[in-house]
C-alpha positions in Angstrom: 86.0 131.1 148.3 89.1 133.1 147.9 89.4 133.2 144.0 86.2 134.9 144.0 87.8 137.6 146.5 90.7 138.3 144.4 90.5 140.9 141.8 92.2 138.8 139.1 89.9 135.7 139.5 86.9 137.8 139.5 87.9 139.4 136.2 88.7 136.0 134.4 85.5 134.3 135.7 83.5 137.5 134.5 84.5 137.1 131.2 83.4 133.3 130.8 81.6 133.8 127.4 84.9 135.2 125.9 86.9 131.9 127.1 83.9 129.7 126.2 84.0 131.1 122.5 87.8 131.1 122.5 87.6 127.3 123.3 85.1 126.5 120.5 87.1 128.7 118.1 90.2 126.7 118.9 88.8 123.7 118.9 87.0 124.3 115.2 90.4 125.4 114.0 92.0 122.4 115.3 89.5 120.3 113.4 89.6 122.1 110.2 93.7 121.6 110.2 93.4 118.3 110.8 90.8 117.9 107.9 93.0 119.8 105.4 95.9 117.8 106.5 94.3 114.6 105.9 93.3 115.5 102.4 96.9 116.6 101.8 98.0 113.2 102.7 95.4 111.1 101.2 96.1 113.0 98.0 100.0 112.5 98.4 99.6 109.0 98.9 97.3 108.1 96.2 99.0 105.9 93.6 98.6 107.0 90.0 96.6 105.1 87.4 98.9 102.9 85.3 101.6 103.1 87.9 100.6 99.2 88.9 101.1 97.9 85.5 104.4 99.5 84.6 106.4 99.5 87.5 105.1 96.6 89.7 103.6 94.1 87.7 105.9 94.2 84.4 109.4 94.8 86.2 108.7 91.7 88.0 109.4 89.6 85.0 113.2 90.7 84.6 113.9 91.7 88.6 112.5 88.6 90.2 114.4 85.3 90.8 111.1 83.6 90.5 110.9 84.9 87.0 113.8 85.6 84.5 116.4 87.3 86.4 119.9 86.3 86.2 121.0 84.8 89.4 124.8 84.1 89.8 126.7 81.2 91.1 126.4 83.3 94.9 122.6 83.3 94.4 122.6 87.2 93.9 120.0 88.5 91.7 120.6 91.2 88.8 118.0 93.3 88.4 117.4 94.2 84.8 119.4 91.3 83.6 117.6 88.4 81.9 119.0 84.8 81.7 118.0 83.6 78.1 118.1 80.1 79.5 115.4 80.9 82.0 113.2 82.7 79.4 110.8 79.9 78.8 107.1 79.3 78.8 107.2 76.5 81.4 109.0 79.4 84.0 106.4 82.1 82.8 103.7 79.9 84.5 105.5 79.3 87.6 106.7 83.2 87.7 103.0 84.4 87.0 100.0 82.4 88.0 97.0 84.2 86.7 94.6 82.6 89.2 93.0 85.9 90.6 94.7 88.7 88.4 93.2 91.2 86.3 95.9 91.5 83.9 97.4 89.2 81.2 101.0 89.6 79.7 102.8 88.6 76.4 106.7 89.0 76.4 108.9 89.3 73.3 112.5 88.8 73.6 114.9 89.3 70.5 117.6 86.5 70.7 121.0 88.0 70.8 123.8 87.0 68.1 126.7 85.5 69.3 130.1 84.6 67.8 129.0 80.9 68.0 125.5 81.9 66.8 125.8 84.9 64.4 123.0 86.3 62.3 119.4 87.2 63.0 117.0 85.0 64.9 113.3 84.9 65.3 112.6 86.3 68.9 111.3 84.2 71.6 107.5 84.9 72.5 105.9 83.8 75.6 102.6 84.4 77.4 100.9 84.1 80.7 98.3 81.4 80.6 95.1 84.0 80.5 96.7 85.8 77.7 94.0 85.9 74.9 95.5 86.0 71.0 92.3 87.3 70.0 92.4 90.8 71.7 94.5 93.8 71.3 97.1 94.8 74.1 95.8 97.8 76.0 99.3 98.7 76.8 103.1 98.1 75.4 106.0 98.4 77.4 109.5 98.4 76.0 112.3 97.9 78.6 116.1 98.3 77.9 117.3 94.9 79.5 120.6 93.0 79.4 120.5 89.3 78.4 122.9 86.8 80.1 123.7 84.1 77.7 125.3 81.0 79.3 128.7 81.7 78.3 129.1 84.9 80.2 128.0 87.4 77.4 125.7 90.1 78.1 124.0 91.8 75.3 121.8 94.8 75.7 118.3 94.1 74.1 114.5 95.6 74.2 112.1 93.3 76.2 108.6 94.3 74.9 105.8 93.6 77.3 102.2 93.7 75.9 99.6 94.1 78.5 96.0 93.1 78.4 93.1 93.7 80.9 91.4 90.6 81.9 87.5 90.7 82.8 
């Protein structure tokens, strides 16, 4: 063969042990880098404990059109604004169906005072169907929200969301 007759070709073939070890070392290095990057991605994409409760499930009550969020005449949903006329136990049953859920919720909303209805009022308290009055809430979240009353008045109030673990 012509490759073996050349001086450079025979030098490359005579160091075959070096090239074999070089390929093995590069392969092991590539596998180690891939392993370390995989751990980093897995760690970065891990969802912290409690995030599901606070950000996903609890915010559903005041951000979803299926729950209590205010929807204007143009069908726009105003996040963080609760329509007081929609804040009923019947809407809670439609909004949160506890068939296969590991949480139960109790929502307490103070009724805002208006010029036509002044003075302090008893808060509205609604619960999901799987709420157990005998148990203590495992977590309580207080959210600053706006309440939309039928006459177009927005009032800033605190919505209290109590969460229980269902077993």
